[in-house]
C-alpha positions as CSV (number, residue, x, y, z in Angstrom):
1,M,-12.7,-12.2,19.1
2,F,-13.9,-15.0,16.9
3,D,-16.6,-15.7,14.3
4,V,-18.5,-19.0,13.8
5,H,-20.2,-19.7,10.5
6,R,-21.1,-22.8,8.4
7,A,-19.1,-23.7,5.3
8,G,-20.9,-26.6,3.6
9,A,-21.1,-29.5,6.0
10,N,-18.5,-28.1,8.3
11,W,-18.5,-25.4,11.0
12,V,-15.6,-22.8,10.8
13,L,-14.4,-20.9,13.8
14,Q,-12.4,-17.8,12.7
15,T,-9.9,-16.1,15.0
16,S,-7.4,-13.3,14.2
17,N,-4.4,-15.8,13.8
18,C,-5.9,-18.9,12.3
19,D,-9.1,-20.7,11.3
20,V,-10.3,-23.8,13.2
21,V,-12.5,-26.1,11.1
22,L,-14.9,-28.2,13.1
23,M,-16.0,-31.2,11.0
24,S,-18.9,-33.3,12.2
25,C,-18.6,-37.0,11.1
26,K,-22.2,-38.2,11.4
27,A,-25.0,-36.6,13.3
28,V,-25.8,-39.9,15.0
29,M,-22.3,-40.4,16.4
30,A,-21.8,-36.6,17.2
31,Q,-18.0,-36.9,16.9
32,T,-16.1,-33.6,16.2
33,I,-12.7,-33.4,14.8
34,I,-10.8,-30.2,15.2
35,K,-8.3,-29.2,12.4
36,K,-6.2,-26.0,12.6
37,V,-5.7,-24.1,9.3
38,K,-3.0,-21.4,9.3
39,K,-3.6,-18.2,7.3
40,M,-0.9,-16.8,5.0
41,P,2.1,-15.3,6.8
42,K,2.2,-11.5,7.5
43,I,4.3,-9.4,5.2
44,K,7.4,-8.1,7.0
45,T,8.2,-4.4,6.8
46,N,11.4,-3.5,5.1
47,S,13.7,-2.1,7.8
48,S,15.5,0.3,5.5
49,A,12.2,1.7,4.2
50,K,10.7,2.3,7.6
51,K,13.8,4.4,8.5
52,R,13.6,6.5,5.3
53,F,9.9,7.1,4.7
54,K,7.1,8.6,6.8
55,L,3.3,8.6,6.1
56,T,1.6,12.0,6.1
57,G,-2.0,12.5,7.5
58,T,-3.4,12.6,3.9
59,G,-1.7,9.3,3.0
60,K,1.2,10.7,1.0
61,I,4.7,9.4,1.7
62,K,7.4,11.9,2.9
63,R,11.1,11.4,2.1
64,K,14.4,13.3,2.5
65,H,16.5,14.6,-0.4
66,A,19.7,12.9,-1.4
67,F,23.1,14.5,-1.9
68,K,23.2,16.3,1.5
69,S,25.7,14.1,3.4
70,H,29.1,14.9,2.0
71,I,31.1,16.8,-0.7
72,L,29.2,20.0,0.3
73,T,31.9,22.5,-0.4
74,K,31.1,22.7,-4.2
75,K,27.4,23.0,-3.6
76,S,25.9,26.5,-3.2
77,K,24.1,27.6,0.0
78,K,20.8,27.8,-1.8
79,R,21.2,24.2,-3.1
80,K,22.1,22.8,0.4
81,R,19.3,24.7,2.0
82,N,16.7,23.3,-0.5
83,L,18.1,19.8,0.0
84,T,17.4,20.1,3.7
85,K,13.6,20.3,3.1
86,S,11.7,17.1,2.9
87,G,9.9,16.1,-0.3
88,L,7.2,13.6,-1.3
89,V,7.6,10.3,-3.1
90,H,6.6,10.5,-6.8
91,K,3.2,9.0,-7.8
92,S,4.9,6.3,-9.9
93,D,7.0,5.1,-6.9
94,T,4.3,5.1,-4.2
95,N,3.1,1.5,-4.8
96,N,6.6,0.1,-4.4
97,V,7.3,2.1,-1.3
98,K,3.9,1.2,0.2
99,H,4.6,-2.5,-0.4
100,M,8.0,-2.2,1.4
101,L,6.2,-0.5,4.3
102,G,3.6,-3.3,4.4
103,L,0.7,-0.9,3.6
104,K,-0.4,-2.9,0.5
């Protein structure tokens, strides 16, 4: 899909990857020069973040609890059971996590 519109004296052909600027020199000569303009690069998703966080249907970010991998003998059954459940990322951290996931 592409979109063609006029920008001043030039015609711009917009595609998903780049913009192609068609510049007409003089109407009499009818010469057209094509110039390719790249858009800004896409933001890469942080690979560690995509393994640790999931997006819920309502847009909140799910996470797992820490301190459940080792040294479990001194922790009570109730504490280990509650650490098994997933939690949500705090409101103050959501912008940073969304940026790492490439959502912002």
